[in-house]
Each structure stands twice: as C-alpha cells, then as structure tokens.
N, C-alpha and C positions, 0 to 999 in steps of 0.2 A: 784605324787601321789596323787590316790583320796582316800577323805576322803565320809567315809558313812553319810547317814544325820540319825539324832536319831529324834525319836518324844517319847515325854516325854507323860506317863500316869497317869493318879492318879484314883484310882476306886471309890472314894468317900466313902460315908457307908460303914463299915463293914459288917452290917448287910444287905445290898441291894443288888440290881443284879448287881450293878459294878464290884466286883471281880467276879462273871459269866462271864462278858461279857470279862473280862481280859483276864481269861482263854480260852475263845473260838479265842479270836484274835491270841491268842499263837500256834492255831491248824493250822496257814497255814503261807506261807513265804509271806513277804514283802517285797516292793524296798527300806524300809529303816527298821534302829533299832530301835525296841521298847522297851523301857526304863520303865518300871514301878515302883512307888515308892510307894511303901505299903508294910507288914508286910509279910514276903517269908511262914510264917505259915500259915497265912490266904489264902493265894493261894494254895498250896498244899495240906492244909485241902479241900479248895474247889473243887479243881482238884480231889481229890480221891471222895470225895460224885458226883460230876459228871462222872466220870468214863472216865475222859479224861486225856490222858498224859501230864505231864508239866517238862519239864526241868527249872530250874533256873540256872541263872552262875553270 
C-alpha cells in the first residue's frame, strides 16, 4: 500500500497574507496532501473575499 505524504501548513497571523497564500495554494493539484492548521471560517471567508473556490474536508 502506498501512503500519500502530507505537508502541514500554518497560515500564521490571521490578519496577514498567510491565509491568502493558503487559499491560493489550494487552487492546484499537489503530489502531496496539504494539511492546513487554521480556522475553517477564516479560510472560507478569505476565499470568498478573493473570489476563489475552496473546498474543505
């Protein structure tokens, strides 16, 4: 069985650019699973502000 590698990302300061970068990173496919440690509402609100789709699971 092949395990998918995971990369954990923290966006840092909620008022900074980190949440924007995380939302932008989520817009493409990666060879690893991105795991983001952040408030879900923060990310969905920021995605809406940027006009980008975001699906959390």
